[in-house]
C-alpha positions in Angstrom: 38.5 -13.9 -18.6 40.8 -14.8 -15.7 42.2 -11.3 -15.5 38.8 -9.8 -14.8 38.1 -9.1 -11.1 34.8 -10.0 -9.7 33.7 -9.2 -6.1 31.3 -11.6 -4.5 29.9 -9.6 -1.6 28.1 -12.5 0.2 28.2 -16.3 0.2 25.9 -17.8 -2.4 25.2 -21.1 -4.0 28.5 -23.1 -4.0 28.0 -23.9 -7.7 28.0 -20.2 -8.5 31.0 -19.4 -6.4 32.9 -22.3 -8.0 32.0 -21.2 -11.5 33.0 -17.6 -10.8 36.3 -18.8 -9.4 37.0 -20.8 -12.6 36.2 -17.9 -14.9 37.4 -14.8 -13.1 39.8 -13.4 -10.5 37.4 -13.8 -7.6 37.4 -11.7 -4.5 35.3 -12.9 -1.6 34.3 -10.1 0.7 34.2 -12.3 3.8 37.9 -13.1 3.4 38.6 -9.6 4.5 38.1 -8.2 8.1 36.6 -5.0 6.7 35.2 -4.1 3.3 37.3 -0.9 3.4 40.5 -3.0 3.5 39.3 -5.1 0.5 38.4 -2.0 -1.5 41.7 -0.2 -0.6 43.7 -3.2 -1.8 41.8 -4.2 -4.9 39.7 -1.2 -6.0 41.3 -1.0 -9.5 41.1 -4.8 -10.1 37.3 -5.2 -9.6 35.1 -4.8 -12.7 32.0 -6.7 -11.5 30.1 -7.1 -8.3 27.8 -10.1 -7.6 25.3 -9.8 -4.8 21.8 -10.9 -3.8 18.7 -9.5 -2.2 20.5 -9.2 1.1 23.8 -7.7 0.1 24.6 -5.6 -3.0 26.5 -2.5 -3.9 25.8 0.8 -2.0 27.0 4.3 -3.1 30.1 4.1 -1.0 31.2 0.8 -2.6 30.4 2.0 -6.1 32.4 5.2 -5.6 35.4 3.2 -4.3 35.5 1.0 -7.5 36.6 3.1 -10.4 36.7 0.2 -12.8 33.3 -1.2 -11.9 31.2 -2.0 -15.0 28.4 -4.3 -13.9 26.5 -5.4 -10.8 24.9 -8.8 -11.3 22.4 -9.8 -8.7 21.7 -13.4 -7.7 18.0 -12.4 -7.0 15.1 -10.6 -8.4 15.2 -7.9 -5.7 17.8 -5.2 -6.2 17.0 -3.0 -3.3 20.5 -3.4 -1.9 22.0 -1.8 -5.0 22.2 2.0 -5.4 20.5 2.1 -8.8 20.7 5.9 -9.1 24.5 5.8 -8.5 24.8 3.0 -11.1 22.9 4.9 -13.7 24.9 8.0 -13.0 28.2 6.1 -13.6 26.9 4.0 -16.5 27.2 0.8 -14.6 25.0 -2.1 -15.9 22.7 -3.9 -13.5 21.1 -7.3 -14.0 19.0 -9.6 -11.8 17.4 -13.1 -12.2 13.7 -12.7 -12.9 11.4 -15.3 -14.5 13.3 -18.4 -13.3 12.1 -18.2 -9.7 8.4 -17.3 -10.4 7.1 -20.8 -10.0 8.9 -21.5 -6.8 7.8 -18.3 -5.1 4.2 -18.8 -6.3 4.3 -22.4 -5.1 5.5 -21.3 -1.7 2.7 -18.6 -1.4 0.1 -21.3 -2.0 1.9 -23.6 0.5 1.8 -20.9 3.1 -1.9 -20.3 2.6 -2.7 -24.0 3.0 -0.4 -24.5 5.9 -1.7 -21.4 7.7 -5.4 -21.9 7.2 -5.3 -25.7 7.8 -2.8 -25.2 10.7 -0.6 -28.0 9.3 2.5 -27.1 11.4 0.4 -27.0 14.6 -1.2 -30.3 13.6 2.2 -31.9 13.1 3.3 -30.8 16.5 0.0 -32.0 18.0 0.6 -35.5 16.7 4.3 -35.5 17.7 3.6 -34.4 21.2 1.2 -37.2 21.9 -1.8 -34.9 22.3 -3.8 -36.8 19.7 -4.2 -39.7 22.1 -6.3 -37.4 24.3 -8.6 -36.0 21.6 -8.8 -34.6 18.1 -7.3 -31.3 17.0 -9.7 -28.3 16.7 -11.3 -27.4 13.5 -9.4 -25.2 11.1 -10.3 -22.9 8.1 -11.1 -24.0 4.6 -8.9 -22.5 1.8 -10.8 -23.5 -1.3 -13.3 -20.8 -2.4 -11.7 -18.0 -0.4 -11.1 -14.5 -1.9 -7.4 -13.9 -2.4 -6.2 -10.4 -2.8 -2.9 -9.9 -4.5 -0.8 -6.8 -3.9 1.3 -6.5 -7.1 0.1 -8.4 -10.2 3.4 -8.9 -11.9 4.9 -12.3 -13.0 4.8 -13.7 -9.4 1.4 -12.2 -8.6 -0.1 -13.6 -11.8 1.4 -17.1 -11.1 -0.1 -17.0 -7.6 -3.5 -16.0 -9.0 -3.4 -18.8 -11.5 -2.7 -21.4 -8.8 -5.3 -20.0 -6.4 -7.9 -20.3 -9.2 -7.3 -24.0 -9.1 -8.8 -23.9 -5.6 -11.8 -22.0 -6.9 -10.7 -18.9 -5.2 -11.9 -15.5 -6.3 -9.0 -13.2 -7.2 -8.7 -9.4 -6.8 -5.7 -7.2 -6.8 -4.1 -3.8 -6.4 -1.2 -2.4 -8.4 0.1 1.0 -9.3 -2.0 0.9 -12.4 -5.0 -1.2 -13.4 -4.0 -4.1 -15.7 -6.3 -3.5 -18.7 -6.1 -7.1 -19.9 -6.7 -8.7 -16.5 -9.9 -10.6 -15.8 -9.4 -10.0 -12.0 -11.2 -7.4 -10.0 -9.1 -4.3 -9.4 -9.2 -2.1 -6.3 -7.7 1.4 -6.4 -6.1 1.2 -2.9 -4.5 -1.4 -0.7 -7.0 -0.6 2.1 -9.9 -1.4 -0.3 -8.2 -4.6 -1.4 -7.7 -5.7 2.2 -11.3 -4.9 3.1 -12.6 -7.2 0.3 -10.4 -10.3 0.6 -9.9 -13.2 3.0 -6.2 -13.7 2.2 -3.9 -10.8 1.3 -0.7 -11.8 -0.5 2.2 -9.3 -0.8 3.9 -9.8 -4.1 5.2 -6.4 -5.2 8.7 -5.0 -5.6 10.2 -3.1 -2.7 10.4 0.6 -3.4 10.1 3.8 -1.4 6.4 3.8 -2.1 5.9 0.2 -1.0 8.0 0.4 2.2 5.5 -0.4 5.0 2.7 -0.5 2.5 1.1 -3.0 4.9 0.5 -0.7 7.9 -2.0 -0.6 10.8 -4.8 0.7 8.5 -4.4 -2.1 6.0 -4.1 -4.7 8.8 -7.2 -3.5 10.4 -9.0 -3.5 7.1 -8.0 -7.2 6.6 -9.4 -7.8 10.1 -9.8 -10.6 12.6 -10.9 -13.1 10.0 -8.2 -12.1 7.5 -4.8 -13.7 6.7 -1.6 -12.1 5.5 0.9 -13.8 3.3 4.3 -12.1 2.6 6.6 -13.5 0.0 7.8 -10.1 -1.1 10.2 -8.3 1.1 10.2 -7.9 4.9 10.1 -4.1 4.7 6.8 -4.2 2.9 5.2 -4.8 6.3 5.3 -2.6 9.4 6.5 -5.5 11.6 5.6 -4.2 15.0 2.1 -3.4 13.8 1.8 -6.9 12.4 3.1 -8.5 15.7 0.6 -6.5 17.8 -2.3 -7.3 15.5 -1.5 -11.0 15.7 -1.0 -11.0 19.5 -4.2 -9.0 20.0 -6.3 -11.1 17.6 -6.9 -8.2 15.2 -5.6 -10.5 12.4 -6.5 -14.2 11.9 -3.0 -15.2 11.0 0.1 -14.7 8.9 2.4 -16.8 6.7 5.8 -15.1 6.4 8.8 -15.9 4.2 10.5 -12.5 4.7 11.2 -10.2 7.7 12.4 -6.6 8.2 15.7 -7.5 9.8 16.7 -10.9 8.5 17.7 -13.3 10.0 16.2 -11.7 13.1 12.6 -12.6 13.6 10.4 -11.0 16.3 10.3 -13.5 19.2 6.7 -12.7 19.9 5.8 -14.7 16.8 7.4 -17.9 18.0 4.6 -18.8 20.5 1.7 -18.0 18.2 0.0 -21.0 16.5 -1.6 -18.8 13.9 1.7 -17.9 12.3 3.8 -19.9 9.9 7.4 -18.6 9.5 10.0 -19.8 7.0 13.6 -18.5 6.4 13.3 -16.6 3.1 13.1 -19.8 1.0 10.9 -18.4 -1.8 13.4 -19.4 -4.5 15.1 -22.0 -2.4 15.1 -25.1 -4.5 18.2 -26.6 -6.1 16.7 -26.3 -9.6 15.8 -22.7 -9.3 19.0 -21.5 -7.6 21.0 -23.3 -10.2 19.0 -21.5 -13.0 19.6 -18.2 -11.2 23.3 -18.9 -11.0 23.4 -19.6 -14.7 21.7 -16.2 -15.3 24.3 -14.4 -13.3 27.1 -16.2 -15.1 25.4 -15.6 -18.5 25.0 -11.9 -17.8 28.6 -11.5 -16.8 29.9 -13.4 -19.8 27.6 -11.4 -22.2 28.8 -8.1 -20.8 32.5 -8.9 -21.0 32.2 -10.3 -24.5 30.3 -7.2 -25.6 27.0 -9.1 -26.2 23.5 -8.1 -25.2 22.8 -8.8 -21.5 20.3 -11.6 -20.8 18.2 -9.9 -18.1 19.3 -6.3 -17.8 17.5 -3.8 -15.5 19.5 -1.2 -17.5 
C-alpha cells in the first residue's frame, strides 16, 4: 500500500506515525509552512486523512482533496471533521470508541476523589512544610454522594458502574430516557443538576450540547455542588464556570478539557477547589496503542475493500 497517500494532520503517538510511515506514503502537515502549500503540492496523492479530537478535516480541506476516501480519527470525538461534507462526497469516517472507555471513566472517578478530598492541595500542604504547623482542614466525603451523569453512553455507564462501588446514587440526563436503565432519569440538565452533588459531563459534543453547562445549570448545581468534565471543553461556558468558582457559587470543578486547549483560564490556577489536568482522558500507553491499532485497522480494511472496524458511516 506504499503508493497510497495518507495525510497526518497533527502529531500523534509515535507508534502510530511510524506504522503509517511503513505502510503508506505519509505526509506530515507540520512539515509544511502552510496547509495550503501542502494541499497544492499533493492534493491528488492523498487518499486518507488521520486526525484526532483537536485536528481533523474541515470543508476546505475536504474540497481540496479530490482523491480523499476516508478520514480515520485517533479519538472518539469527531467534532473537528466536517461530517456533512464527508457524507456529501461519500467519504468514510471512523473513530476509536470502546477502547478508551475504561481510562476515561477511571479518570472521572479520580477527579471526583481528588477534588472532594483535596488530594492535590494536601500534597502541596505537605511539600510546603505547612503540616509541621497544623493539620490540613477537613474535606468532603465522596462515598454515598449522588452522582448525576450528563450522557449515559458507554463512558457514562462505565462511570456510573464505578461510582456505584462507592455507594453513590446515580441519576442521569440524555436526549432520550434509557428504558432498560435502573438509574433515575431527569428530563432536563437543570433538573439533573438540582438533584445531584456531583455532575459529570460525558456526552458527545454537538450543536445541541455546546455550552450545555451554562449559568442556569451551574446555579442549579449550587455552592455545594461539584462539576466534572471529561467530555469536551466546549460543553461548558467557561467564563460562567470561572466566575462561579471565583464567587463561590460552585463548590469545585475537576476538568480534563477546556474551550481553547491548551489555553486554560489563569483565574483557575490560584483556586484550591479546582483540579485541572491536560486532556489525558485516554492518556495511557495501553489505550493509546489500542486506539492506534484501530486507526491502522480501519485504513487497512478500507483499502482492501473489507468492512471497516469502527465506522461512523
